[in-house]
N, C-alpha and C positions, 0 to 999 in steps of 0.2 A: 709540807704548811699553806696554805691559802690563803691571800692577799687582794683587795679589794683596791680597784682605782673607778673616779668617776673623770669623765671624760669631758671635762668644759672650755668654754670657748678662748681659753688660752691655752689650751692644747692645740688648736687645728691649724692645722697650715693653708694656704690661699685657696685651695679646691675646696678647700671645705670639711676638707676631713681632717685626721691625727692627723700631724707631723710625726715621720718616723721617727724623729731624733728622740723626743719626748718619751715615747715606748722604748725605746735601749736603755734610757735613762733610769726609767722605771724596772724594768729585767735586771739590771745591774742592781739598784738598792735594792728590787727585794731578794734575790741571791745574796746579796751581802748579811742583809737584815735576819736573812737564813740562817747559814753560816753561823755569826757570832749569836745565833739560840743557840746552834747546835752544839755548839762550841766557846763556851765562854770566855769569857777571860785572851783568845786569842786577838793576833794581830790580821790582819788577814787584807790580799792586796789583792785585784783583779787582775787575769794575767791573758786569761783567753776568750771570745766568745765563737762562739764554731757556728756557720750557717745563717747569714741574714738573705730571707728572702721574706718580703709581705709580700703577700698573697692577697688580703681581705682588708677593703676598705674600713675604716672604724670611724664611726659619725659622733658626732659631739653630744653629750647627754648619756650617750650608753656605760653600763654597768661595768667593767671585766675582770674578768675574776682571772689570778696569776699563780696559777699553784709550783709550788718549788717540789723538787724528790729529787734524794739525794742519790745519785748515777755511779760513782767510785768516791772512795777515799783511798788516798794514798797517805804517803808519810810527811810529806810536809803538804800537799796539795789534796782541795776536796773539788769535783765536780756536778753542780747537781741542773735539774733537766726542770725549764719553766714552760712552759705549756698558759699559753691566751688562750680564757674561753671566753666567748661573748657574741651575743644576738642577733647574727646575717641578718637581715631583712628577710621574713621568708624562708627561714630553713630551722637548723636539733638548735637551739640556743649552748647548747653542750656542744658544738664546732668548737677545734680550736685555730684559731683567726694566725695564733704565730706558738714558735716554739724554737728553743735554741737551748746548749750546753751553754752554762759561765761555771768557769773553774777558776778557784782563791787559791791564792800560798799563802802559807802561815809564816810570817815573818818577824825576826827581832827589831829590836832601837835602830840599829843599823841596816835594814832591809837586808839581810841575807835568813834566807829559808832557816827555820826551823821544826823537828817535827810539833805535829799535830798533838 
């Protein structure tokens, strides 16, 4: 599932680039939205995010493409690969700027794991 975000001035850090915390927040939100669309009526909580490594600066005004693809489906959990694409100056617009895996667990009203 694809999602898009526009990098606005309020997302920028003191160096003039996207604040990494905003990117991580968006990734968590987008992965959660994807899980709830894929599995309606389930109650998911985030349990893991793999490899957080910022390799490229992202500038104000950039439109980012977030691609969420299911990597693994377990009995109580689901993992999505989230890739972020954008235009880095003088480069390929389909260049991956950031990627990670997000894992969610389905829980009941008492926060106990339950089958998806």
